[in-house]
VOBA-1610 file (N, C-alpha, C; in pm, whole numbers, padded with zeros to 5 digits, always signed):
BEGIN
Met-03094+04764+01503Met-02977+04649+01483Met-03065+04515+01523Thr-03074+04416+01440Thr-03139+04272+01476Thr-03049+04204+01594Asp-03130+04127+01662Asp-03052+04046+01729Asp-02939+03982+01687Ser-02974+03915+01577Ser-02834+03821+01491Ser-02720+03884+01484Ala-02750+04042+01455Ala-02641+04134+01434Ala-02557+04184+01539Ile-02608+04163+01712Ile-02576+04209+01810Ile-02431+04154+01849Pro-02312+04202+01879Pro-02205+04139+01926Pro-02235+04059+02052Asn-02156+03945+02058Asn-02190+03878+02174Asn-02117+03943+02274Ser-02157+03967+02393Ser-02125+04028+02477Ser-02129+03968+02626Gly-02081+04002+02764Gly-02125+03917+02862Gly-02117+03779+02874Pro-02183+03710+02960Pro-02163+03555+02982Pro-02186+03495+02847Ala-02272+03526+02756Ala-02279+03457+02627Ala-02187+03469+02573Gly-02093+03581+02550Gly-01980+03621+02439Gly-01896+03541+02492Ala-01864+03538+02651Ala-01747+03449+02683Ala-01762+03325+02668Ser-01912+03272+02644Ser-01910+03156+02628Ser-01872+03112+02485Ala-01900+03160+02414Ala-01856+03193+02251Ala-01721+03183+02260Thr-01647+03230+02273Thr-01517+03263+02298Thr-01447+03125+02358Val-01489+03086+02456Val-01449+02939+02504Val-01466+02833+02376Asp-01570+02846+02313Asp-01626+02721+02240Asp-01536+02779+02115Ala-01505+02883+02075Ala-01420+02892+01971Ala-01276+02872+01994Ala-01226+02855+02140Ala-01066+02826+02134Ala-01105+02672+02179Ala-01211+02595+02245Ala-01195+02454+02219Ala-01199+02413+02076Ala-01263+02469+01994Ala-01272+02434+01849Ala-01137+02422+01783Thr-01074+02547+01830Thr-00950+02562+01733Thr-00840+02437+01795Ser-00855+02411+01957Ser-00775+02294+02046Ser-00774+02183+01947Arg-00916+02177+01891Arg-00954+02021+01865Arg-00906+02006+01683Ala-00839+02141+01637Ala-00837+02113+01510Ala-00775+02010+01461Asp-00816+01937+01343Asp-00758+01847+01280Asp-00648+01846+01208Thr-00531+01786+01274Thr-00374+01805+01203Thr-00374+01735+01097Thr-00470+01685+01007Thr-00466+01592+00906Thr-00505+01650+00784Met-00563+01782+00820Met-00656+01840+00752Met-00543+01954+00676Trp-00560+01977+00542Trp-00484+02096+00453Trp-00538+02245+00525Thr-00477+02326+00549Thr-00467+02466+00603Thr-00474+02574+00483Gly-00438+02545+00358Gly-00414+02633+00269Gly-00354+02582+00147Leu-00266+02660+00051Leu-00217+02588-00033Leu-00094+02509-00021Leu-00115+02365-00083Leu-00013+02297-00060Leu+00136+02323-00066His+00157+02407-00172His+00297+02425-00207His+00353+02569-00138Ser+00260+02643-00055Ser+00336+02734+00008Ser+00381+02684+00145Gly+00479+02804+00176Gly+00535+02806+00292Gly+00688+02726+00277Leu+00767+02674+00393Leu+00893+02627+00387Leu+00842+02473+00380Val+00853+02383+00284Val+00853+02256+00300Val+00973+02205+00310Gly+01080+02188+00246Gly+01184+02140+00325Gly+01200+01997+00333Ser+01127+01959+00457Ser+01146+01806+00487Ser+01046+01719+00470Phe+01034+01604+00447Phe+00946+01492+00363Phe+00819+01551+00467Met+00697+01561+00392Met+00579+01552+00437Met+00559+01680+00553Arg+00654+01764+00555Arg+00702+01862+00663Arg+00710+01835+00805Leu+00760+01711+00784Leu+00803+01657+00931Leu+00919+01736+01000Pro+00923+01739+01143Pro+01046+01793+01204Pro+01157+01754+01176His+01249+01846+01173His+01395+01819+01134His+01459+01788+01246Ile+01531+01662+01289Ile+01612+01627+01390Ile+01744+01557+01330Ala+01838+01629+01367Ala+01984+01543+01330Ala+01993+01410+01368Pro+02040+01314+01279Pro+02087+01209+01286Pro+02176+01191+01407Asp+02127+01221+01521Asp+02188+01181+01643Asp+02123+01098+01747Thr+02153+01022+01794Thr+02074+00906+01888Thr+02010+01004+02002Asp+02073+01058+02063Asp+02007+01112+02192Asp+01913+01218+02141Ala+01932+01308+02055Ala+01842+01379+01999Ala+01698+01310+01947Leu+01705+01217+01870Leu+01602+01128+01820Leu+01547+01083+01921Arg+01578+01033+02039Arg+01537+00942+02174Arg+01452+01058+02224Gln+01532+01198+02260Gln+01466+01282+02305Gln+01346+01322+02246His+01327+01330+02121His+01219+01359+02048His+01106+01237+02051Gly+01163+01110+02089Gly+01066+01040+02061Gly+01048+00969+01930Ala+01127+00997+01847Ala+01111+00935+01724Ala+01119+00795+01693Arg+01019+00737+01636Arg+01040+00589+01594Arg+01040+00551+01470Ala+01054+00655+01369Ala+01102+00642+01253Ala+01192+00790+01188Ala+01274+00752+01095Ala+01337+00855+01046Ala+01365+00871+00901Ile+01344+00979+00833Ile+01371+00988+00680Ile+01519+01022+00679Tyr+01574+00971+00577Tyr+01718+01018+00557Tyr+01766+01022+00430Gly+01826+01117+00383Gly+01812+01147+00253Gly+01989+01122+00215Leu+02006+01009+00089Leu+02145+00995+00064Leu+02138+01039-00098Pro+02160+01138-00131Pro+02176+01201-00302Pro+02302+01154-00382Phe+02309+01048-00370Phe+02435+01017-00431Phe+02403+00912-00552Asp+02443+00956-00685Asp+02460+00859-00782Asp+02572+00826-00864Ala+02684+00860-00804Ala+02815+00840-00904Ala+02846+00686-00932Thr+02801+00599-00882Thr+02826+00460-00931Thr+02740+00434-01040Asn+02643+00510-01085Asn+02559+00479-01182Asn+02604+00424-01335Ile+02567+00340-01401Ile+02635+00259-01506Ile+02530+00322-01636Ser+02414+00383-01600Ser+02320+00440-01710Ser+02262+00600-01708Arg+02167+00606-01692Arg+02150+00738-01692Arg+02141+00820-01547Thr+02189+00920-01530Thr+02225+00973-01396Thr+02095+01058-01386Gly+02102+01114-01252Gly+01999+01210-01174Gly+01926+01189-01053Ala+01984+01061-00992Ala+01917+01009-00872Ala+01967+01058-00781Asn+02063+01153-00776Asn+02119+01243-00687Asn+02033+01344-00635Tyr+01930+01389-00726Tyr+01837+01443-00700Tyr+01692+01404-00616Gly+01699+01240-00625Gly+01587+01200-00556Gly+01558+01242-00425Pro+01619+01243-00341Pro+01581+01305-00197Pro+01483+01422-00195Arg+01550+01519-00282Arg+01487+01658-00268Arg+01349+01641-00367Gly+01374+01572-00471Gly+01243+01566-00580Gly+01108+01468-00483Ile+01155+01375-00371Ile+01060+01316-00322Ile+00983+01404-00224Arg+01088+01464-00139Arg+01041+01573-00040Arg+00931+01675-00109Glu+01002+01725-00218Glu+00922+01832-00271Glu+00774+01788-00312Val+00758+01680-00375Val+00639+01627-00391Val+00555+01563-00280Ser+00622+01535-00152Ser+00535+01484-00038Ser+00414+01538+00027Cys+00413+01711+00021Cys+00315+01767+00055Cys+00176+01716+00023Gln+00184+01641-00114Gln+00041+01613-00171Gln-00008+01486-00041Phe+00056+01430-00005Phe+00007+01327+00125Phe-00032+01363+00234Thr-00139+01315+00283Thr-00162+01364+00430Thr-00120+01227+00535Thr-00058+01275+00645Thr+00005+01156+00732Thr-00117+01065+00776Tyr-00236+01078+00729Tyr-00354+01013+00774Tyr-00406+00938+00669Asn-00445+00798+00690Asn-00524+00674+00585Asn-00641+00699+00626Ala-00730+00727+00529Ala-00897+00707+00594Ala-00910+00585+00582Thr-00872+00532+00483Thr-00896+00367+00437Thr-00890+00282+00586Phe-00767+00313+00648Phe-00745+00226+00754Phe-00713+00299+00879Asp-00791+00439+00896Asp-00803+00494+00993Asp-00680+00525+01077Leu-00566+00530+01016Leu-00445+00545+01102Leu-00367+00684+01062Asp-00293+00713+01139Asp-00206+00852+01115Asp-00058+00802+01152Val+00031+00824+01069Val+00148+00797+01072Val+00238+00865+01186Val+00211+00996+01221Val+00244+01057+01313Val+00210+01017+01432Glu+00086+00972+01467Glu+00054+00941+01619Glu+00140+00779+01600Met+00138+00720+01517Met+00194+00585+01560Met+00340+00590+01531Leu+00425+00687+01469Leu+00564+00670+01479Leu+00630+00804+01507Asn+00549+00918+01534Asn+00629+01038+01531Asn+00774+01049+01449Pro+00721+01037+01320Pro+00851+01017+01244Pro+00908+01155+01243Val+01035+01178+01209Val+01121+01295+01160Val+01185+01297+01054Asp+01240+01380+00994Asp+01342+01402+00869Asp+01471+01428+00919Cys+01561+01336+00911Cys+01721+01351+00956Cys+01775+01447+00841Gly+01747+01482+00769Gly+01808+01540+00644Gly+01894+01478+00543Asp+01991+01536+00470Asp+02089+01444+00399Asp+02225+01403+00441Cys+02282+01292+00380Cys+02421+01270+00435Cys+02520+01369+00386Ala+02614+01384+00432Ala+02711+01510+00396Ala+02794+01434+00291Ile+02748+01437+00157Ile+02820+01354+00065Ile+02946+01424+00030Ala+03050+01311+00015Ala+03160+01320-00048Ala+03185+01304-00176Leu+03202+01419-00252Leu+03163+01407-00397Leu+03269+01310-00474Ala+03199+01235-00557Ala+03269+01109-00628Ala+03355+00992-00554Asn+03321+01005-00426Asn+03409+00913-00321Asn+03308+00852-00242Pro+03260+00723-00317Pro+03179+00637-00223Pro+03207+00568-00084Glu+03335+00567-00066Glu+03372+00516+00051Glu+03355+00643+00159Arg+03382+00712+00148Arg+03410+00840+00253Arg+03238+00852+00287Thr+03171+00892+00165Thr+03028+00917+00183Thr+02941+00793+00233Phe+02987+00684+00227Phe+02911+00530+00277Phe+02977+00534+00427Glu+03096+00574+00472Glu+03123+00579+00613Glu+03022+00661+00651Arg+03016+00801+00607Arg+02924+00884+00706Arg+02790+00842+00712Ala+02716+00777+00600Ala+02589+00741+00575Ala+02588+00594+00681Gln+02672+00501+00698Gln+02657+00391+00781Gln+02667+00454+00921Ser+02726+00554+00964Ser+02694+00628+01104Ser+02615+00670+01134Asp+02531+00761+01019Asp+02423+00813+01048Asp+02289+00736+01062Ile+02277+00617+00997Ile+02198+00528+01005Ile+02219+00468+01104Gly+02314+00431+01146Gly+02354+00339+01276Gly+02309+00439+01405Ala+02322+00565+01380Ala+02258+00684+01491Ala+02108+00632+01504Ile+02038+00631+01409Ile+01906+00600+01373Ile+01848+00492+01438Leu+01911+00382+01384Leu+01884+00250+01458Leu+01924+00253+01615Asp+02029+00313+01668Asp+02046+00312+01788Asp+01941+00396+01891Ala+01872+00469+01816Ala+01777+00546+01909Ala+01618+00473+01903Gly+01656+00363+01819Gly+01511+00270+01793Gly+01406+00323+01713Ala+01470+00388+01608Ala+01395+00437+01502Ala+01409+00370+01357Leu+01304+00371+01305Leu+01332+00309+01154Leu+01398+00385+01063Pro+01503+00338+01020Pro+01551+00433+00908Pro+01487+00405+00766Val+01432+00538+00725Val+01408+00521+00605Val+01452+00602+00497Thr+01556+00535+00398Thr+01651+00606+00350Thr+01582+00652+00176Leu+01617+00756+00160Leu+01585+00797+00006Leu+01719+00824-00081Gly+01691+00737-00194Gly+01841+00734-00279Gly+01827+00819-00377Gly+01892+00866-00465Gly+02045+00791-00476Gly+01995+00678-00548Asp+02139+00641-00628Asp+02134+00511-00686Asp+02125+00394-00582His+02131+00281-00623His+02096+00163-00569His+02215+00115-00485Ser+02353+00205-00499Ser+02479+00177-00405Ser+02411+00213-00268Ile+02321+00306-00238Ile+02328+00332-00111Ile+02243+00259-00003Thr+02228+00134-00069Thr+02195+00034+00008Thr+02291-00025+00080Ile+02393+00006+00048Ile+02521-00070+00096Ile+02544-00015+00264Pro+02562+00107+00264Pro+02588+00146+00422Pro+02478+00118+00487Ala+02337+00131+00436Ala+02221+00102+00517Ala+02228-00066+00592Val+02260-00145+00503Val+02280-00292+00534Val+02369-00332+00633Arg+02475-00254+00597Arg+02592-00247+00699Arg+02587-00229+00822Ala+02507-00081+00836Ala+02470-00061+00946Ala+02342-00164+01035Val+02259-00183+00948Val+02158-00298+01036Val+02258-00460+01054Arg+02325-00495+00951Arg+02429-00573+01025Arg+02498-00567+01146Glu+02548-00463+01153Glu+02643-00435+01276Glu+02562-00470+01422Arg+02411-00445+01398Arg+02328-00444+01531Arg+02245-00566+01532Val+02246-00639+01410Val+02144-00734+01409Val+02252-00893+01357Asp+02227-00983+01456Asp+02286-01100+01421Asp+02258-01173+01284Asp+02129-01182+01272Asp+02069-01262+01156Asp+01953-01199+01060Pro+01970-01107+00998Pro+01861-01000+00942Pro+01860-01096+00815Gly+01693-01056+00782Gly+01687-01111+00610Gly+01656-00975+00554Leu+01648-01002+00411Leu+01623-00869+00314Leu+01549-00917+00225Val+01492-00846+00170Val+01391-00847+00052Val+01403-00730-00040Leu+01428-00768-00160Leu+01491-00662-00273Leu+01342-00663-00362Ile+01264-00553-00392Ile+01177-00539-00487Ile+01274-00472-00591Asp+01277-00531-00698Asp+01363-00456-00818Asp+01325-00531-00932Thr+01389-00466-01052Thr+01414-00539-01191Thr+01498-00622-01225His+01645-00545-01120His+01755-00604-01143His+01786-00702-01003Leu+01871-00821-01035Leu+01927-00908-00934Leu+01997-00812-00843Asp+02095-00716-00904Asp+02185-00627-00812Asp+02276-00767-00750Thr+02332-00849-00821Thr+02408-00942-00722Thr+02524-00942-00827Ala+02621-00831-00870Ala+02703-00828-00932Ala+02840-00835-00832Val+02932-00906-00853Val+03057-00908-00771Val+03141-00755-00768Asp+03097-00706-00876Asp+03184-00602-00896Asp+03115-00522-01076Val+03158-00402-01092Val+03137-00341-01227Val+03282-00286-01233Gly+03329-00345-01346Gly+03494-00284-01407Gly+03572-00286-01272Gly+03550-00398-01187Gly+03649-00369-01074Gly+03594-00302-00934Glu+03482-00214-00966Glu+03447-00141-00857Glu+03345-00190-00783Gln+03373-00244-00628Gln+03237-00297-00561Gln+03146-00212-00503Leu+03145-00089-00512Leu+03067-00003-00451Leu+02996+00054-00545Asn+02911-00033-00625Asn+02847+00029-00754Asn+02692-00040-00720His+02619+00062-00801His+02464+00053-00766His+02412-00097-00823Cys+02510-00215-00870Cys+02472-00318-00918Cys+02505-00441-00836Cys+02556-00388-00721Cys+02616-00487-00626Cys+02553-00462-00455Pro+02449-00428-00428Pro+02419-00386-00322Pro+02380-00538-00261Ile+02327-00666-00334Ile+02316-00769-00256Ile+02420-00847-00245Thr+02514-00845-00323Thr+02649-00894-00285Thr+02717-00841-00175Arg+02693-00683-00150Arg+02792-00624-00061Arg+02695-00665+00106Ala+02569-00678+00062Ala+02490-00753+00203Ala+02556-00878+00237Val+02545-00955+00154Val+02620-01103+00154Val+02733-01092+00250Asp+02837-01000+00191Asp+02983-00977+00239Asp+02954-00921+00402Ala+02846-00833+00412Ala+02841-00788+00557Ala+02799-00891+00664Gly+02758-00987+00596Gly+02721-01098+00690Gly+02587-01167+00697Phe+02488-01099+00592Phe+02341-01144+00567Phe+02348-01249+00523Asp+02284-01339+00544Asp+02241-01527+00526Asp+02184-01517+00390Pro+02270-01545+00274Pro+02221-01533+00144Pro+02078-01617+00102Arg+02040-01738+00212Arg+01937-01801+00214Arg+01832-01728+00298Lys+01862-01615+00339Lys+01742-01537+00389Lys+01709-01403+00313Ile+01759-01429+00206Ile+01743-01305+00089Ile+01641-01365-00035Ala+01552-01237-00046Ala+01444-01296-00147Ala+01430-01178-00244Leu+01462-01198-00371Leu+01462-01077-00495Leu+01343-01078-00533Val+01237-00987-00533Val+01116-00995-00592Val+01103-00918-00707Gly+01029-00951-00830Gly+00959-00893-00919Gly+01090-00889-01053Met+01210-00951-01043Met+01283-00956-01164Met+01268-00973-01266Ser+01331-00924-01366Ser+01299-00894-01513Ser+01406-00988-01583Gly+01359-01089-01672Gly+01472-01181-01737Gly+01551-01097-01842Trp+01490-00980-01889Trp+01540-00905-01999Trp+01659-00824-01940Met+01662-00831-01796Met+01745-00692-01753Met+01848-00752-01668Asn+01894-00882-01685Asn+02006-00948-01591Asn+02105-01026-01650Pro+02239-01017-01624Pro+02328-01070-01688Pro+02348-01231-01645Arg+02402-01325-01716Arg+02425-01457-01658Arg+02503-01474-01511Thr+02613-01393-01511Thr+02679-01413-01396Thr+02583-01369-01249Glu+02518-01288-01272Glu+02437-01247-01159Glu+02329-01340-01125Leu+02285-01402-01221Leu+02176-01513-01170Leu+02273-01636-01130Ala+02400-01658-01187Ala+02504-01782-01130Ala+02535-01756-00981Tyr+02523-01633-00934Tyr+02556-01594-00796Tyr+02456-01632-00722Cys+02334-01593-00752Cys+02207-01638-00690Cys+02188-01777-00665Arg+02230-01870-00772Arg+02194-01982-00752Arg+02321-02049-00667Glu+02431-02044-00669Glu+02535-02104-00643Glu+02542-02043-00471His+02473-01917-00414His+02466-01885-00268His+02315-01908-00219Gly+02248-01977-00309Gly+02090-01987-00246Gly+02019-01878-00227Ile+02014-01779-00300Ile+01914-01678-00292Ile+01835-01704-00370Thr+01666-01672-00311Thr+01557-01707-00373Thr+01524-01601-00473Val+01506-01623-00608Val+01448-01517-00695Val+01316-01550-00777Ile+01236-01439-00744Ile+01093-01470-00760Ile+01075-01359-00877Trp+01079-01443-00995Trp+01049-01347-01126Trp+00922-01298-01153Leu+00921-01173-01218Leu+00819-01111-01279Leu+00694-01197-01305Glu+00732-01327-01381Glu+00627-01396-01446Glu+00564-01492-01312Asp+00665-01505-01204Asp+00594-01576-01081Asp+00471-01474-01004Leu+00493-01359-01037Leu+00399-01293-00946Leu+00290-01269-01049Trp+00310-01243-01180Trp+00179-01269-01271Trp+00101-01376-01237Glu+00157-01475-01246Glu+00098-01631-01210Glu+00033-01647-01079Lys+00105-01591-00994Lys+00069-01629-00830Lys-00009-01525-00791Gly+00010-01397-00817Gly-00061-01275-00755Gly+00034-01236-00625Thr+00018-01127-00594Thr+00132-01047-00491Thr+00085-01115-00362Ala+00000-01163-00335Ala-00026-01195-00196Ala+00057-01343-00180Lys+00040-01416-00274Lys+00128-01558-00257Lys+00304-01526-00282Val+00319-01437-00353Val+00464-01368-00362Val+00510-01331-00214Val+00446-01240-00183Val+00449-01187-00009Val+00469-01306+00104Glu+00387-01406+00079Glu+00406-01523+00160Glu+00532-01596+00128Glu+00571-01584-00002Glu+00709-01680-00027Glu+00821-01597-00004Ala+00829-01455-00007Ala+00935-01374+00055Ala+00944-01383+00194Leu+00834-01342+00261Leu+00821-01363+00416Leu+00883-01490+00464Ala+00859-01576+00405Ala+00897-01748+00444Ala+01063-01722+00421Val+01124-01686+00339Val+01262-01647+00315Val+01311-01561+00420Ala+01298-01425+00387Ala+01323-01326+00463Ala+01323-01337+00606Gly+01177-01374+00627Gly+01138-01369+00797Gly+01174-01480+00862Ala+01260-01540+00867Ala+01332-01668+00905Ala+01427-01604+01017Gly+01463-01545+00997Gly+01572-01445+01082Gly+01522-01366+01190Asp+01631-01226+01219Asp+01602-01177+01311Asp+01531-01036+01281Gly+01489-01017+01152Gly+01410-00925+01123Gly+01435-00896+00960Ile+01360-00806+00870Ile+01378-00756+00747Ile+01436-00627+00729Tyr+01505-00653+00611Tyr+01552-00518+00579Tyr+01483-00507+00417Leu+01412-00387+00381Leu+01345-00393+00270Leu+01381-00281+00191Ser+01449-00352+00036Ser+01486-00243-00046Ser+01377-00250-00153Phe+01372-00093-00205Phe+01231-00098-00307Phe+01315+00021-00414Asp+01352-00063-00534Asp+01398+00015-00655Asp+01292+00070-00740Val+01290+00210-00764Val+01151+00240-00862Val+01144+00207-00999Asp+01282+00146-01023Asp+01283+00074-01175Asp+01211-00080-01161Ser+01161-00146-01053Ser+01096-00239-01047Ser+00934-00209-01139Leu+00906-00085-01120Leu+00780-00060-01203Leu+00769-00056-01318Asp+00692-00063-01386Asp+00656-00071-01532Asp+00709+00116-01559Ala+00782+00137-01696Ala+00849+00254-01734Ala+00719+00373-01720Ala+00593+00306-01767Ala+00470+00381-01779Ala+00420+00451-01639His+00480+00381-01527His+00455+00451-01392His+00584+00511-01329Ala+00665+00475-01365Ala+00816+00526-01331Ala+00897+00558-01431Pro+00890+00660-01517Pro+00987+00698-01627Pro+01113+00767-01549Gly+01122+00824-01463Gly+01205+00902-01399Gly+01315+00791-01332Thr+01366+00720-01387Thr+01496+00637-01329Thr+01588+00614-01433Cys+01686+00574-01373Cys+01808+00547-01486Cys+01814+00444-01561Cys+01735+00338-01546Cys+01694+00224-01619Cys+01540+00167-01631Pro+01465+00250-01690Pro+01316+00212-01701Pro+01292+00086-01749Thr+01192+00033-01689Thr+01160-00119-01716Thr+01012-00147-01760Pro+01005-00173-01914Pro+00905-00199-02001Pro+00853-00291-01964Gly+00722-00303-01882Gly+00653-00466-01884Gly+00707-00469-01703Gly+00699-00388-01620Gly+00738-00387-01492Gly+00600-00416-01393Leu+00639-00367-01272Leu+00515-00406-01182Leu+00446-00282-01215Thr+00328-00297-01176Thr+00210-00185-01201Thr+00201-00128-01012Thr+00155+00014-01027Thr+00186+00094-00896Thr+00109-00011-00789Arg-00005-00075-00803Arg-00072-00112-00741Arg-00025-00252-00690Glu+00053-00370-00768Glu+00137-00457-00735Glu+00231-00397-00632Ala+00286-00286-00663Ala+00411-00256-00578Ala+00360-00229-00436Ile+00257-00156-00438Ile+00194-00095-00306Ile+00142-00237-00208Glu+00103-00327-00300Glu+00070-00462-00241Glu+00178-00535-00168Leu+00284-00545-00246Leu+00432-00582-00203Leu+00463-00537-00068Val+00471-00399-00090Val+00535-00325+00023Val+00450-00328+00171Arg+00341-00329+00138Arg+00214-00347+00251Arg+00245-00470+00302Gly+00261-00570+00243Gly+00272-00708+00294Gly+00411-00733+00341Ile+00519-00689+00292Ile+00649-00726+00333Ile+00642-00619+00495Ala+00607-00510+00477Ala+00618-00409+00606Ala+00559-00462+00717Arg+00412-00544+00693Arg+00357-00565+00790Arg+00407-00657+00873Arg+00527-00729+00847Arg+00588-00797+00942Arg+00673-00737+01049Gly+00679-00601+00997Gly+00777-00529+01053Gly+00916-00547+01017Leu+00987-00422+01009Leu+01084-00395+00932Leu+01239-00350+01009Leu+01322-00371+00963Leu+01467-00327+01046Leu+01497-00230+00960Gly+01475-00182+00869Gly+01484-00062+00776Gly+01441-00081+00630Val+01439+00039+00570Val+01382+00051+00435Val+01440+00138+00387Asp+01462+00125+00243Asp+01505+00231+00138Asp+01438+00240+00025Val+01427+00353-00036Val+01363+00404-00193Val+01460+00423-00257Val+01493+00382-00382Val+01614+00408-00455Val+01586+00441-00601Glu+01669+00505-00644Glu+01679+00521-00831Glu+01581+00619-00877Thr+01530+00704-00780Thr+01428+00816-00843Thr+01524+00934-00874Ala+01484+00948-01009Ala+01545+01072-01066Ala+01475+01145-01167Pro+01408+01265-01051Pro+01287+01349-01121Pro+01325+01447-01253Ser+01464+01444-01276Ser+01513+01521-01377Ser+01483+01449-01499Leu+01454+01327-01489Leu+01414+01241-01610Leu+01266+01206-01611Asp+01193+01281-01543Asp+01045+01269-01555Asp+00998+01400-01589Gly+00923+01437-01685Gly+00854+01545-01722Gly+00739+01579-01599Thr+00687+01485-01547Thr+00595+01520-01428Thr+00667+01469-01294Pro+00569+01464-01195Pro+00612+01453-01058Pro+00598+01282-01020Thr+00545+01220-01144Thr+00510+01063-01130Thr+00571+00979-01053Thr+00689+00953-01103Thr+00796+00877-01025Thr+00829+00918-00873Ala+00824+01035-00840Ala+00885+01114-00721Ala+00746+01077-00628Leu+00646+01103-00691Leu+00534+01054-00602Leu+00516+00915-00548Ile+00546+00823-00638Ile+00538+00672-00612Ile+00629+00637-00514Ala+00777+00715-00540Ala+00855+00676-00429Ala+00824+00717-00294Gly+00770+00858-00268Gly+00720+00885-00163Gly+00642+00794-00102Arg+00518+00747-00202Arg+00394+00672-00147Arg+00447+00543-00057Val+00566+00493-00118Val+00620+00359-00106Val+00678+00395+00036Ala+00775+00498+00057Ala+00800+00516+00189Ala+00719+00532+00289Leu+00594+00619+00271Leu+00497+00622+00352Leu+00416+00480+00411Glu+00401+00406+00298Glu+00310+00274+00289Glu+00419+00205+00391Ala+00535+00214+00370Ala+00639+00098+00455Ala+00630+00152+00588Met+00635+00301+00622Met+00614+00346+00761Met+00497+00305+00828Ala+00402+00305+00763Ala+00232+00302+00800Ala+00260+00139+00853Phe+00274+00054+00730Phe+00239-00090+00767Phe+00336-00153+00863His+00465-00103+00854His+00557-00143+01006His+00516-00099+01089Ala+00415+00023+01112Ala+00402+00050+01254Ala+00302-00008+01287Ser+00173-00078+01216Ser+00071-00134+01223Ser+00117-00307+01231Ala+00248-00352+01239Ala+00267-00460+01243Ala+00206-00572+01353Gly+00165-00684+01328Gly+00109-00734+01451Gly-00036-00718+01483Ser-00062-00597+01424Ser-00205-00597+01459Ser-00303-00632+01355
//
């Protein structure tokens, strides 16, 4: 038997065992260990599940929390966004928590968790939103960033209400193709066309609201009139084409950042339909994914009060394209929120 084939024994063998143990203890937690789709995924990026309970979140030390709101009963167009949270979670295993470009790890920075989904009251937005507002409030009270996955855009309503209960003068940035300033839709005020008006009703100063990426062909006259009457800033898609994302971020922050923090709402239908076909109202000619990422990074870098990603409808997309960009937006928002001020 050659020396190379002799099993380690005695002091040398013990040293090898120690070295192996040390190597194991230094394992790269951001590295894949096997098939991405194997195992029990369930949560966003396999983050630990913690109930939306203030004490539990504090005990865990969570500084960000994923929260699903799979509700799309107010949708005026194609439905399917109620599968958004599940679809985003299912594809989230494609991402690592580590960004090699910026050498940052979201887990190290925020110790994020997944709080699961709201207990939906079927076809009942009032009761559903009461529950969601309570859960999101518990996340905020724990000092964690609520990252809410929709659901249609009405799910922003309980989120901004929870924020406003705790923040005197919050600002708001909406990245969308729609103004979302309808007073009501057929008399219904808890509609996905109404999140900005409900934010104003909750006490958000309209002069600290910036609507980014709006499309001229996707909005009615009355919603634009509401913006003009209340002093809401509208940054059209054409403005972004002309000025670029950096300038638009600067303008949006000047508006929404004048108060006590910023709530960010991102609608995937702000993206060109080529990049996000799986949504209720696809937008031809919308944002590119690169423009969307630049906008989210720029807004989140100021620090956020909360963020939501809405209108992802995986059943309307034959590929995981839309769910993937939705998951990446959530991840980008958390990462750049965590690096605020650095």
